[in-house]
Structures are given as structure tokens and as C-alpha cells.
N, C-alpha and C positions, 0 to 999 in steps of 0.2 A: 338239658340240653348239650351237643357239642357243639361248637361254635360251624361246623360244617354245616349242622341241620338248621342252625339259626340262619346261616345264610340261604340255606335252599327255601326255607319258608319265607324269607324274606322277597326272593325273586319271583317265587311260586304266585307270593300276595301281589306282587307288583304287576304280575301279568294279567290275575283276575279281573285287579282294579282299571288298568289298561286297556282290554279287552271289553269289559262290561261297560266303560264310559264311551269306547270307543263304537261300541254296536246301538247302545241305547242314546246315545246322543243324538242320533240321526231323528228317532222315533220321537224322544224329547221335545226336541227341535225342529219337527219337521216341516213347521211353517218356513222356516229361516234357511232350510237347505234345501226343501223339495225342487228348487229352480234350478240346481246341478243336477238334479236326476232328471228333470222332465228335458234339458236341454243337454242329457249326456257329456257335461262337463265333467272329464274322469280328472283333469288336474286339481280343481275344485274338488271332487269327492275325495282324492287321496289326501291333499293338504288337510280339508277339514277333519279327516280320520286320523291323520296322525295330531293334528292339536288334540281333538277329541281324547288320544291316547294318551298323551303329554298331560293332560287335565287328571284323566283317571291315574295316572302315577302318581300327582300330588294327592288325591285323596287314596290312595293306597298307602302312601307314608302316612299320612292324619290316623288313617285306620290302624295300624301297626303302632304307630307312638300312643293310640288309645289303648290298646291291647296291652302292651307293655305295661301301661301305667294299670290298668286293670287286675293286673297278675297280681302287683305289688300290695295295691287297694287291698285285694281279697286276702293276699296274708296278714295285713297289718289288721284288717278285718276279725280274721278269725282268731288272731292273738287277743284282741283286745276286747270283741264280744262273746267269743266262744261260741256258744250255742245259741245265743242271742242274735248270730248273725245273720242267718236266713231272714228274720222278721223286721231285723234294720233295713236291710236288702229291700223287704216289699215293700217298706216305708218310702223308702228311697226313689223306689220306681212309681209308686204312685205322687211322690211330690214331682218327679220328672215330667208325668204326663199331663200332672195339673199346670205346671208353670208352661209346658209348653202350649198348653192353650190358653191360659189367663194372659200372660202377660203377653203374648202376641196377638190377642185378640186386642186388649187394652191400648198396644203399641199401634197396631194397623189398621184395625177395623174400622170403617166411616159409621154413621150414624144409622144408615140404611142396611148395611153389609149385618147377615145371618154369622151367628158363630158356630153352624154346623159342619163349613169346610175347615174349621177349625181343632172341633170335636174330631173330625174323621182321618185328620192327617194324625192325629195323635190313636187314634185305634188302629190305623193302618200299621205303626211301627209297633203296637202293641199287640196286633197279629203274629207279623212278623217275628217279633221277639219269641212268642208262644210254640211259633210251629218249629224256629230252631232249638229251642229250649228243650221241646217233646223230644228232637230227634238225641239231642247232647243226652238227656236223660235214659233214652234207649243205648246209647251207647255206652255207657258207664256203671258201674256196679254202685257207684256212689251217688249220694242224693244233690245230682247238679241242675235240678233244674231251675231253682230259683236263682245259683247265682249266675248261669248262661242268661234266663231273663234279665237279672239286672246288665248284665252286661250288653247284650242287644238293644235294650230300651236306655238305660239310664247312659253307658258310654255312647253309644251311637248320637245320643239327643246331644251332648258336650260335643263330639266332635262335629256336628252339625250347626252349631252356634252360629259359624262364621257367615253364612250364607241366610242363617233364619234372621239375623241383624238386618240384612240389606233387603228380606222381605221380596226378591226377584223369583217369581215363579218358577220360570226354566230353569236357574240355577238352584231352588231348593229341591226338585227333583233329580237334575242332572247331577246332583250331591248324593241324594240320599240312597240310590238303587247301587252305585260303586261300594259305599260307605257298608251298607246289609251285606251284600255280597261278600265281602273282603272280610267284615267281621266273622259271619257266619263260616267262612272258609276256614278264618285263622282257628276259631273255637272249636271245630268240629274235626280237624286235620291234626291239630296240636299231640294227642295221642300217637298217631302215627309216627311223628316226629321222634317224640319222647320214646317209642318203642326201639326206633332205629337207633338213637344214640346210646340207649342202655344197652342195645348187642352190639355197638361198636365200642363201647368201652370194653364188652368183654372180651372181644377178640382181639382186642388191643392189649388187655391184661393177660389174657393166654399168651399170646405171642412175646410178653416179656418173661411169662414164667418160662417158656421155651428156650427164651435165648437164657436164660439162668442157667438152665438146666445145661445147654450146651458147654456153656462158659465152666459148670461144675466139673464138667466130666472132664473137660479138656484140663483144668489144674489137676483133676485126680493123675489123668494118664500119665501128667509132666511128672 
């Protein structure tokens, strides 16, 4: 991918993360912010929206770091495990989901708490991953379903760890939606930017060849 398209992907993903958090933040933390709407406090609404967008930009950067790390890990996995890489990814997906349920329940649950909310959160991540992996598989001629599912489940959970360790419910949901949207956007839009980069390289090559032909012609005329 050309540097120009990397920049485009970076800023468009920033936009997705900021806008998603800015909008959904009011819904997720409605109990905190509804007073601004009840009293039509425009200044507080705008300042809160700007704050949420800023938080979303941070989430977006985390998502992009995770995406670039995933691309590196994926290449290493293909090189090391070759045809077994898909099987390894499935095992890692299961481990990540199990850890998301078990370790959070062991650390934060009280004696009277049910494990179902913890399982429900893992199921939510899995369903989101399956949906995005399905669309990714339809988009590509290659077998990308497992790799996309690995990214949407394992990498998203790793990116989510900072708020999972705090276990503040509002922050857990405030972060997970932007991560899912940003991760889904990056993995689905990547082929578009790769095609653009390929077309730009081809155009640059043609321009270079044209300049060489012009110089050669001028040299012959001399």
C-alpha cells in the first residue's frame, strides 16, 4: 500500500472511531448525560460530544495499532504454520473467548453473581466477529473467514483489555462498539485501498516510462 493510502486509511478510521463514540456515548451513558438534554444545555451537549469524539479517536488509534500488529502476526503465522494456520487461529479464538469469560468471572464476580452476563459478552463478540467474517469471506476469493474471525475476536479482546481490567460497565461498552466498528471498517475496506495503491503505482510507472520515452526521443533528435 502506498503511503498516501495509509494516511487515508488512518484518518478515515479515526473518523469512524470518533463519530461512533460521539454518537453511541450518549446512548451508553444516557443516565449521566440525559440532564443536558432535559434542560437543553447546548454548551454541555457540545462539550460532551467533543470529549466523546476525543475518546473515540484514542480507541481508533488502539484499533489501528491492533490491526497492523494482526497483519504482521498473520504473515508470521502463515510462514510458520502454513496450512495449519487456520487450525491454530481457531484454537486461539476459543482460548480468547474462554479467558474472557473465566478470568473476568473469577476476578470480579461475587458469590451471588451469575456467570451468564460474562458468557453473554463473549457471545456478543463472537456473533459480531462471525458477521464481519462472513462479509469478508464474500468480499474475497480467498479463504479469509477464519482469519477475519480471529482478528475480530482475538485482536478485539486484546485491544479491549485496558477497560476489562477496570471492569467499569459504562467504559466496557463505550470502548467495545468503536473497536468493533473500527476493526470491521479496516478489514473490509483494506482491499479498496490496496487496489487504489496498485492503480497509483501503475500510473506512476506509466508516467515514468513516458518521461523516459520523451527523453530518449529528445536525445535521438540531438
